N, C-alpha and C positions, 0 to 999 in steps of 0.2 A: 511338240519337240521334248526331246529327252536328253538331259545332260547328267546321267547317273555317275556317281563317284564310285571309287574303288570299293572292293567288299572288305577291306581289312576291318577288323573287330576292335574299332577304336572306342575309347572310353567317353561318352558324350560329355563328361565334365572336364575333359583334357581339351585345351585350345588345339586346333589343327597345326597353328604356327606360333612358336614361343621365341622371342628375340630376346636375349638377356646380356645387357652391358657389351654390346657389340663394339670392336675396337679395330681400326686399321690405320696404320701410319706408313707414309713414303718419306723415308728419312726424317728430317724434322718436322715434315708437315703431317699434322693428325687429320686425316681425311675423315675419320669416322671416332667419334669420341662418346663411347658409352650409350650406344642407342638401344632402347629396349622398349618392346610393345608385343601384342598378341593378336591373332585373329581366330575367330570361332568359327565353326561349319556354319554355312550359310551366310557368312558376312563378308562384305566387300569393304576392304580397307584401303583408303587412298592416301598415297604418299607423295607429298609436294614438296619442292625445294627449287631454289634457283640453280642455274648451273654453277657446278663447282661447290655445291653444298654438302656432297657426300652421298647423294641419292643413289647414283649409279653404284658406287662402291659398296653400298649396304646391300642393294638388290643382287649384286654378284655374290657376296658372301652368303645371303640367304639362299640363293640357288645352288651353291656349292661349287661354284666354277672359280672362286677366289678365296684363299686361306685367310680366316680372320686372324688378327694378332692377339686378340682377347675376346673374352665373352663366350657366347654360345648360342647356336640355333637348334630348336628341337621341332620336329615334325611328326605329328601324331604321336607324340610321346618318346620319339627315338632321337637321339642327338645326331647332328648332321655334320659332317666333314667333307672335305673334298673327294674323298675316297669310299664313303659309304654309301654303295649302290643301292642297297635295299631300302634306305631311307628315301633316296631320290626317287624311288619308284611311286612314291606318294605324291610327286609333285610334277606339274608341267609348268615350263618356262618358256614364254614366248618373248624373244628378245626384240628391241626395236628394228635391228637390222633383219630383214626378211631372209629367212635360211631355206632356200628351196633349190632345187636342180632345175635350170631351164630346159634342158634337154629331156626331162621326164614329163609324163602327164601328171595330172592332179592325182589320179589313183595310183601310178607308180611312185610319186613322192611319199604319199600316205603309206604304201605298203613298205616302202623302204625303210622310213622312220618308224614303223610300227614294228618291224622286225628288230630294230635297234632297242625298241622299249619291251621287248621279249614276246611280242605276239607272234603266231604263227598260224598255218594251216586255216581251217575253216572259221575260227575265232577271229583271226586277223582279216580275211575277208570280209566277215560280216561286220567288223567294226570300220573298216574302210567306207563300206557302202552307209553305214550310219552316220559318220562324219561328213561324207559327201552331202548327204540329205541336210544334216544341221547347218552347213555352211551354205547351203543353197548353190552347190556347185554340181549337182548330179548331172545336169545336162550338158556339162563342160568336162565331165571327168576323164575323158581320154584324148583331150587336146594338151599338147605342151604347154608348160606354165609360162614359157617365154611370150606367148600370145595374151597372156592375161593382163587386166587392167591392174592398177595399183588396189583397188579395193578387193579385187578377186584373190589377189596373192596374199593381202593381210589376212581375208577370211581362211585361206588354205594354212596360212602360217598359225592361226589359231587353232585351227582344226589338227593340226599336228601335235599342239601341246594338249589336246583332248583325248588323243586316240587310247591312251591307256587307262582313261577315266580317273584322274588324279583326284586326290583330297584337296589339294591346294594348286591354284593356278595363279601363275606370276605373269602379269600382262605389263609389259614395258612400252608406254607409248603406242599402243594399238592401233590408233586411227591416224598416225602422222601420214600425210601425204595421199590421203583419200578423199573422194568426192563425198558430197552431202549425203546422198542416197546410201552409199557404203558405210558411211560413219553411222548413220542411223541403225543400219542393219547390224553392225558390230556391237553397238551400245544395247540393242534389243537381246543380242545373243548373251552378253555378259550379264545383263539384268536376270535373264532367265537361269543361267548357271548358279547364281546365288540363291534364287527361289528354291531351286531344286537340291540345295545343300551344300554346294561347292563353297570352300573359302577362296577369296580372290584378293590378291595383293595387286594394286592398280596404281599405275604411275602415268601422268600425263601433263602436258602443258596447257590443257583446255581446262579451266575451273569448273566451267559450266557442266562438263563431264562429270565431275567429282560430285558437284551438288546434285546431279541427277542419279548417280549410281551408289555412291559410296554411304555406308552406314556410319562408319567413322573415318576421321582424317588425322593425319599425323603431318606436321610441319616441321622440316629438317631444314638447318642452316648452320653453317660452320661446324658440320659434322656432329651437330646435336640435335636431338628432338626437341625443339623448344615449345610445341603446343602439341595437344592432342585432344580429340573429342568428336561428339556429334557436330553437325553444322551449327545447331543452335547453341551449343556449348561454346564453341568456338567464337561465335558472334557476341556472346556476352563478355568476352574479353575485350572488346572495343566498344562495349556499351550497345544496348539495343536500340539507339536512337536512329531515327529517320531523317535524310536530308531531303528538304524540299527547296527546289530552285525555282524563283519566281522572275520571270522576264517582265519588266516593268518600267515605266517612265513616270515622272512627275516629282512631289515631294518625297524621295526615297528615305531621307535622313528622319524625318518625322515618322514615316512609315515604318522603318527599322526600330526606332525608339519605342513606338506604341506595341509593336509586335512582341518586343522583348519583355514585356509587362505581362503577357498572356500565361495562363497556367499552362504548362506543358511546352512551352517554348524555352529552350535552353541557350539558344545563341541566334543572334538575328545580326546578318552583316551585309553591307552594300557591296555589289560587284559591278563590273562594267555594263552586264546585262540587266541588272535588276537588285534583287535580294535573295540572299541565301539563309535558309533557317536549320537548325538542327532540333528536332522535336521527338517527343517521346512517341505519339500514334498520330500519323498524319490525317488519317480518315475522319475521326470527329473534329479534328482541330481545323481543317481546311474552310469551312463555312465562315468561320469566326476570323480567321486569317484575311479571307477576301473581304468581309465586311469591314474589318479595322483599316485596311489599306485604302478601301474606297472612301471612308470617312477622314483618311488622311491626306487626300489628294492625289493619290497614287492610282494610275491606269495600267492595270495588270494585262499583259499580252497573253501569256502562257504560264504553266505551271508544270514542272516535272518532279516526280516523287522517286527518291532512291533508296529502297530498302537497304539495310545492312546486308552484307554478303560475304563470302569467302575470300573474294578478291580484297575487300577492304580488311579483313583480318590479315591476309598474307601480306599486304603492304605494310599494315600496322607493326607485324612482328619482324618483319625481315628488312623493310626499307627498299626493298627491290622488286621490281615487275617480275613475273614468273618466267619471262622470256629473256631476261637479262643473261 
Protein backbone atom coordinates (compact mmCIF):
# COMPACT_ATOMS: atom_id res chain seq x y z
CA UNK A 1 0.00 0.00 0.00
CA UNK A 2 1.43 3.40 -0.95
CA UNK A 3 0.31 6.77 0.40
CA UNK A 4 2.76 9.01 -1.44
CA UNK A 5 2.64 12.72 -0.68
CA UNK A 6 2.85 15.59 -3.14
CA UNK A 7 5.97 16.29 -5.12
CA UNK A 8 6.40 19.81 -3.71
CA UNK A 9 10.04 20.62 -2.99
CA UNK A 10 9.59 21.33 0.72
CA UNK A 11 12.46 22.21 3.07
CA UNK A 12 12.75 19.15 5.35
CA UNK A 13 13.65 21.50 8.20
CA UNK A 14 10.32 23.34 7.96
CA UNK A 15 7.29 21.76 9.65
CA UNK A 16 4.48 20.79 7.29
CA UNK A 17 2.03 22.69 9.51
CA UNK A 18 2.74 25.65 11.76
CA UNK A 19 -0.06 27.19 13.80
CA UNK A 20 0.93 30.43 15.54
CA UNK A 21 -1.16 32.36 18.07
CA UNK A 22 -4.43 31.43 16.37
CA UNK A 23 -7.44 33.39 17.67
CA UNK A 24 -11.17 33.60 16.94
CA UNK A 25 -14.07 35.31 18.73
CA UNK A 26 -17.82 35.26 18.31
CA UNK A 27 -18.99 38.50 19.82
CA UNK A 28 -17.69 38.54 23.38
CA UNK A 29 -16.99 34.80 23.35
CA UNK A 30 -13.33 33.92 22.74
CA UNK A 31 -13.60 30.55 21.04
CA UNK A 32 -9.87 30.20 20.31
CA UNK A 33 -7.28 32.08 22.35
CA UNK A 34 -3.71 31.95 21.10
CA UNK A 35 -3.37 28.33 19.97
CA UNK A 36 0.09 27.37 18.65
CA UNK A 37 1.55 24.03 17.58
CA UNK A 38 3.31 22.39 14.63
CA UNK A 39 3.39 19.06 12.83
CA UNK A 40 6.37 17.54 11.01
CA UNK A 41 6.35 15.28 7.96
CA UNK A 42 5.55 11.71 8.97
CA UNK A 43 4.03 12.81 12.28
CA UNK A 44 0.51 12.15 13.54
CA UNK A 45 -0.63 14.91 15.90
CA UNK A 46 -3.75 14.28 17.99
CA UNK A 47 -5.92 17.22 19.03
CA UNK A 48 -8.20 16.44 21.98
CA UNK A 49 -10.79 18.61 23.67
CA UNK A 50 -14.24 18.49 25.25
CA UNK A 51 -17.15 19.77 23.20
CA UNK A 52 -17.13 23.55 23.22
CA UNK A 53 -13.38 23.71 23.88
CA UNK A 54 -12.57 25.40 20.54
CA UNK A 55 -11.30 22.31 18.72
CA UNK A 56 -13.71 22.48 15.76
CA UNK A 57 -13.12 26.21 15.27
CA UNK A 58 -9.36 25.61 15.33
CA UNK A 59 -9.59 22.85 12.73
CA UNK A 60 -11.77 24.96 10.44
CA UNK A 61 -9.26 27.82 10.55
CA UNK A 62 -6.39 25.44 9.83
CA UNK A 63 -8.33 23.99 6.89
CA UNK A 64 -8.89 27.49 5.53
CA UNK A 65 -12.69 27.36 5.61
CA UNK A 66 -12.97 29.86 8.47
CA UNK A 67 -11.10 33.15 8.68
CA UNK A 68 -8.96 33.66 11.77
CA UNK A 69 -9.23 36.85 13.81
CA UNK A 70 -5.54 36.69 14.61
CA UNK A 71 -2.42 34.59 14.30
CA UNK A 72 -1.47 32.60 11.25
CA UNK A 73 -1.40 29.14 9.71
CA UNK A 74 1.54 28.08 7.54
CA UNK A 75 1.51 24.94 5.39
CA UNK A 76 4.76 23.78 3.76
CA UNK A 77 6.25 27.21 4.43
CA UNK A 78 3.38 29.13 2.80
CA UNK A 79 0.89 31.22 4.78
CA UNK A 80 -2.72 30.10 4.52
CA UNK A 81 -5.83 32.25 4.25
CA UNK A 82 -9.38 31.40 3.21
CA UNK A 83 -8.53 32.45 -0.37
CA UNK A 84 -5.03 30.98 -0.88
CA UNK A 85 -5.86 28.07 -3.16
CA UNK A 86 -2.23 27.23 -3.97
CA UNK A 87 -1.48 26.54 -0.31
CA UNK A 88 -4.62 24.46 0.08
CA UNK A 89 -3.35 22.12 -2.64
CA UNK A 90 -0.92 20.79 -0.01
CA UNK A 91 -3.80 19.85 2.29
CA UNK A 92 -6.49 17.21 2.41
CA UNK A 93 -9.42 17.78 4.75
CA UNK A 94 -11.76 14.95 5.74
CA UNK A 95 -14.61 16.51 7.76
CA UNK A 96 -16.69 14.62 10.29
CA UNK A 97 -19.75 15.00 8.08
CA UNK A 98 -19.49 12.57 5.16
CA UNK A 99 -19.31 14.52 1.90
CA UNK A 100 -20.42 12.19 -0.90
CA UNK A 101 -22.96 12.21 -3.72
CA UNK A 102 -25.24 9.25 -3.08
CA UNK A 103 -26.42 9.03 -6.69
CA UNK A 104 -22.84 8.61 -7.91
CA UNK A 105 -20.70 5.51 -7.66
CA UNK A 106 -17.47 5.41 -5.68
CA UNK A 107 -15.48 5.85 -8.88
CA UNK A 108 -17.66 8.76 -10.02
CA UNK A 109 -17.37 10.47 -6.64
CA UNK A 110 -13.59 10.18 -6.74
CA UNK A 111 -13.43 11.44 -10.32
CA UNK A 112 -15.65 14.42 -9.49
CA UNK A 113 -13.63 15.50 -6.46
CA UNK A 114 -10.37 14.76 -8.27
CA UNK A 115 -11.30 17.25 -10.99
CA UNK A 116 -12.06 19.81 -8.29
CA UNK A 117 -8.55 19.22 -6.97
CA UNK A 118 -7.03 19.90 -10.40
CA UNK A 119 -6.55 16.35 -11.66
CA UNK A 120 -7.62 15.30 -15.16
CA UNK A 121 -7.15 12.77 -17.92
CA UNK A 122 -4.99 9.71 -17.41
CA UNK A 123 -3.47 11.09 -14.22
CA UNK A 124 -6.95 11.35 -12.68
CA UNK A 125 -8.01 7.87 -13.85
CA UNK A 126 -4.81 6.36 -12.46
CA UNK A 127 -5.18 8.11 -9.14
CA UNK A 128 -8.83 7.06 -8.81
CA UNK A 129 -7.82 3.42 -9.31
CA UNK A 130 -5.02 3.79 -6.73
CA UNK A 131 -7.35 5.28 -4.12
CA UNK A 132 -9.97 2.60 -4.73
CA UNK A 133 -7.28 0.06 -3.97
CA UNK A 134 -6.01 1.95 -0.91
CA UNK A 135 -9.51 2.10 0.57
CA UNK A 136 -10.32 -1.53 -0.31
CA UNK A 137 -13.27 -0.44 -2.45
CA UNK A 138 -12.11 -1.71 -5.83
CA UNK A 139 -14.72 -4.47 -5.98
CA UNK A 140 -17.52 -1.96 -5.23
CA UNK A 141 -16.17 0.86 -7.37
CA UNK A 142 -19.13 1.12 -9.73
CA UNK A 143 -21.91 0.84 -7.13
CA UNK A 144 -23.81 3.92 -6.05
CA UNK A 145 -22.60 5.03 -2.63
CA UNK A 146 -26.15 5.18 -1.25
CA UNK A 147 -25.82 1.37 -0.94
CA UNK A 148 -22.57 1.59 1.05
CA UNK A 149 -22.24 0.82 4.76
CA UNK A 150 -21.09 3.51 7.15
CA UNK A 151 -17.57 2.12 7.19
CA UNK A 152 -17.34 2.05 3.40
CA UNK A 153 -18.56 5.62 3.18
CA UNK A 154 -15.98 6.70 5.74
CA UNK A 155 -13.19 4.98 3.81
CA UNK A 156 -14.29 6.65 0.58
CA UNK A 157 -14.45 10.00 2.36
CA UNK A 158 -10.82 9.55 3.43
CA UNK A 159 -9.92 8.48 -0.10
CA UNK A 160 -11.24 11.77 -1.46
CA UNK A 161 -8.91 13.62 0.89
CA UNK A 162 -5.97 11.54 -0.40
CA UNK A 163 -6.63 11.94 -4.13
CA UNK A 164 -4.22 14.83 -4.72
CA UNK A 165 -1.52 13.30 -2.49
CA UNK A 166 -1.44 16.06 0.14
CA UNK A 167 1.45 16.78 2.47
CA UNK A 168 -1.00 17.36 5.34
CA UNK A 169 -4.18 15.38 5.98
CA UNK A 170 -6.74 16.67 8.50
CA UNK A 171 -8.98 13.92 9.84
CA UNK A 172 -11.92 15.06 11.97
CA UNK A 173 -13.54 12.12 13.81
CA UNK A 174 -12.85 9.64 10.96
CA UNK A 175 -14.23 6.58 12.77
CA UNK A 176 -17.54 7.93 14.07
CA UNK A 177 -20.44 5.55 13.49
CA UNK A 178 -18.46 2.70 11.89
CA UNK A 179 -18.29 -0.97 12.82
CA UNK A 180 -15.28 -2.46 14.61
CA UNK A 181 -13.79 -4.05 11.47
CA UNK A 182 -14.05 -0.83 9.43
CA UNK A 183 -12.63 1.15 12.31
CA UNK A 184 -9.60 -1.13 12.50
CA UNK A 185 -9.09 -0.73 8.74
CA UNK A 186 -9.25 3.05 8.95
CA UNK A 187 -6.75 3.16 11.82
CA UNK A 188 -4.37 0.92 9.85
CA UNK A 189 -4.66 3.28 6.86
CA UNK A 190 -3.89 6.32 9.01
CA UNK A 191 -0.86 4.63 10.57
CA UNK A 192 0.44 3.71 7.12
CA UNK A 193 0.04 7.29 5.88
CA UNK A 194 2.32 8.64 8.59
CA UNK A 195 4.86 5.84 8.10
CA UNK A 196 5.17 6.93 4.49
CA UNK A 197 5.76 10.59 5.29
CA UNK A 198 2.37 12.29 5.45
CA UNK A 199 1.68 14.75 8.26
CA UNK A 200 -1.67 14.06 9.93
CA UNK A 201 -3.82 16.19 12.22
CA UNK A 202 -6.17 13.78 13.97
CA UNK A 203 -9.18 14.49 16.16
CA UNK A 204 -11.36 11.88 17.83
CA UNK A 205 -13.55 11.14 20.83
CA UNK A 206 -11.77 7.81 21.30
CA UNK A 207 -8.68 8.27 23.45
CA UNK A 208 -7.49 4.75 22.65
CA UNK A 209 -7.15 5.81 19.00
CA UNK A 210 -4.90 8.69 20.00
CA UNK A 211 -2.78 6.41 22.18
CA UNK A 212 -2.45 3.95 19.28
CA UNK A 213 -1.75 6.40 16.45
CA UNK A 214 -0.46 9.78 17.58
CA UNK A 215 3.17 10.69 18.13
CA UNK A 216 2.23 13.86 20.02
CA UNK A 217 -1.01 15.15 21.52
CA UNK A 218 -2.38 18.61 22.18
CA UNK A 219 -5.19 19.10 24.70
CA UNK A 220 -7.38 22.14 24.12
CA UNK A 221 -9.89 23.59 26.58
CA UNK A 222 -11.60 26.97 26.86
CA UNK A 223 -9.96 27.98 23.58
CA UNK A 224 -6.41 27.40 24.75
CA UNK A 225 -3.86 24.62 24.28
CA UNK A 226 -3.36 23.65 27.91
CA UNK A 227 -0.94 20.75 27.40
CA UNK A 228 1.12 19.21 24.61
CA UNK A 229 3.60 16.38 24.28
CA UNK A 230 4.10 12.69 23.75
CA UNK A 231 1.98 10.24 25.70
CA UNK A 232 4.82 9.70 28.16
CA UNK A 233 5.38 13.44 28.62
CA UNK A 234 1.69 14.08 29.25
CA UNK A 235 1.38 11.21 31.72
CA UNK A 236 4.15 12.84 33.78
CA UNK A 237 1.87 15.83 34.36
CA UNK A 238 -0.31 13.68 36.63
CA UNK A 239 2.55 11.59 37.95
CA UNK A 240 3.67 8.21 36.70
CA UNK A 241 2.13 6.33 39.59
CA UNK A 242 -0.02 3.27 39.10
CA UNK A 243 -3.33 2.57 40.80
CA UNK A 244 -3.84 -0.90 42.29
CA UNK A 245 -7.41 -1.85 43.18
CA UNK A 246 -7.68 -4.79 45.56
CA UNK A 247 -10.99 -6.49 46.28
CA UNK A 248 -10.71 -7.89 49.79
CA UNK A 249 -12.41 -8.74 53.09
CA UNK A 250 -11.18 -8.82 56.67
CA UNK A 251 -9.15 -6.37 58.72
CA UNK A 252 -8.93 -3.73 55.98
CA UNK A 253 -7.94 -0.92 58.34
CA UNK A 254 -4.82 -2.72 59.58
CA UNK A 255 -4.02 -3.90 56.04
CA UNK A 256 -4.18 -0.38 54.65
CA UNK A 257 -2.05 0.98 57.51
CA UNK A 258 0.67 -1.62 56.98
CA UNK A 259 0.64 -1.17 53.20
CA UNK A 260 1.13 2.58 53.56
CA UNK A 261 4.45 1.86 55.31
CA UNK A 262 5.88 -0.06 52.31
CA UNK A 263 8.47 1.63 50.11
CA UNK A 264 6.88 2.58 46.81
CA UNK A 265 3.35 2.93 48.21
CA UNK A 266 2.21 6.56 48.24
CA UNK A 267 -1.40 6.09 49.24
CA UNK A 268 -3.53 3.31 50.70
CA UNK A 269 -7.24 3.84 51.19
CA UNK A 270 -10.21 1.68 52.14
CA UNK A 271 -13.13 1.41 49.71
CA UNK A 272 -16.41 -0.51 49.66
CA UNK A 273 -14.71 -3.25 47.64
CA UNK A 274 -11.43 -3.40 49.54
CA UNK A 275 -8.24 -1.33 49.35
CA UNK A 276 -6.96 1.09 46.69
CA UNK A 277 -3.25 1.84 46.38
CA UNK A 278 -1.23 4.48 44.54
CA UNK A 279 2.23 3.06 43.81
CA UNK A 280 5.36 3.78 41.79
CA UNK A 281 5.63 0.41 40.05
CA UNK A 282 3.10 -2.33 40.65
CA UNK A 283 4.99 -5.29 39.19
CA UNK A 284 7.81 -5.71 41.75
CA UNK A 285 5.60 -4.48 44.59
CA UNK A 286 2.62 -6.84 44.27
CA UNK A 287 4.19 -9.89 46.01
CA UNK A 288 5.00 -7.74 49.09
CA UNK A 289 1.51 -6.22 49.00
CA UNK A 290 -0.17 -9.63 49.03
CA UNK A 291 2.17 -10.94 51.74
CA UNK A 292 1.46 -7.88 53.91
CA UNK A 293 -2.30 -8.24 53.51
CA UNK A 294 -2.22 -11.93 54.38
CA UNK A 295 -0.24 -11.11 57.53
CA UNK A 296 -2.85 -8.49 58.45
CA UNK A 297 -5.74 -10.92 58.30
CA UNK A 298 -7.04 -9.72 54.94
CA UNK A 299 -8.45 -12.16 52.39
CA UNK A 300 -7.74 -10.96 48.85
CA UNK A 301 -10.37 -11.73 46.22
CA UNK A 302 -8.78 -10.01 43.22
CA UNK A 303 -6.30 -7.40 42.05
CA UNK A 304 -6.65 -4.91 39.19
CA UNK A 305 -3.80 -2.68 38.04
CA UNK A 306 -4.56 0.61 36.23
CA UNK A 307 -1.56 2.15 34.50
CA UNK A 308 -1.55 5.94 33.99
CA UNK A 309 -2.99 6.86 30.58
CA UNK A 310 -4.17 9.77 28.46
CA UNK A 311 -7.68 9.56 29.83
CA UNK A 312 -6.34 10.23 33.33
CA UNK A 313 -4.36 13.17 31.97
CA UNK A 314 -7.38 14.54 30.13
CA UNK A 315 -9.65 14.36 33.17
CA UNK A 316 -6.94 15.84 35.39
CA UNK A 317 -6.42 18.83 33.10
CA UNK A 318 -9.98 19.58 31.98
CA UNK A 319 -12.11 18.07 34.73
CA UNK A 320 -14.47 16.86 32.03
CA UNK A 321 -15.01 13.61 30.17
CA UNK A 322 -14.09 13.73 26.49
CA UNK A 323 -17.71 13.05 25.51
CA UNK A 324 -19.25 15.83 27.63
